[in-house]
N, C-alpha and C positions, 0 to 999 in steps of 0.2 A: 505354885507360889503360896497358896493358902496355908501350907504348913509352916510358913515363916511369919504369918501375921499374929501379932500379940495384942494389938489394940486398933480400934477403928474410931476415928474422929467423925462424929455424926452431926450433920447440918443439912439445911435445905435452902439453897438459893437458886434462883432461876429468873431470868436468863443471865444475869450478871451477879458477881459477888456482892454488889451493893443492894441487890434486890432479895433480901432475906425473908424466907417464907416459913410458915409453921411446918413441922415435920410431916404432918398429915397431908400436905399438898403433894408430897412425893411418897405416899404410903406404899405403893406397889414396889418402888425401888428399895425402901428400907426394910420392908417385910422380906423381900428376896435376899437382901444382904444378910439379915438376921438368920434366915433359914440356912444360908450357906455357912455362916459362922457356926451355927448349932450343929451342922452335919459333920464338923471336925471331931466332935466329942471332947474338945478342949475348952478350957475357959479362955475367952478372948474378951478383953475389956472394951467397953464402949464409953465414949465421953462426948457430951454436947460441946461442940466447938463454938457455935453461934446460935443466937436466938433472934426471932423476928424483931427487926428494929433495934437490935442490941439492947432491948428493954429487959432489965432484970426482973420486972414483974411477970414476964413470960416464962421464966425459968421453970417454975413448978409445973405448969401445964405441959411444957415441952419434955420435961423429965418424965412425967407421967405417960406421955405418948411413947417415949423411948422404952420405958419399962414394959408397956403393953406389947410392943413389937418383940422385945426380948423374950417375954413370957410366952407369947403365941408360937415362937419358934421352937 
């Protein structure tokens, strides 16, 4: 199915959708996902869907974390 993926919505919530956490709280998950996406050799877009507390002030830090995971992969 990975050959059909063009984009991934990135977020971290646990244990409920209302409990939004920083991406680095689920670092192992997102690093594994980015590695899997990179293994395709294709460009697959990623987009932050939610940030902790729905706080716009968290966007820059969360985007930096996402960029780091993508770059590491």
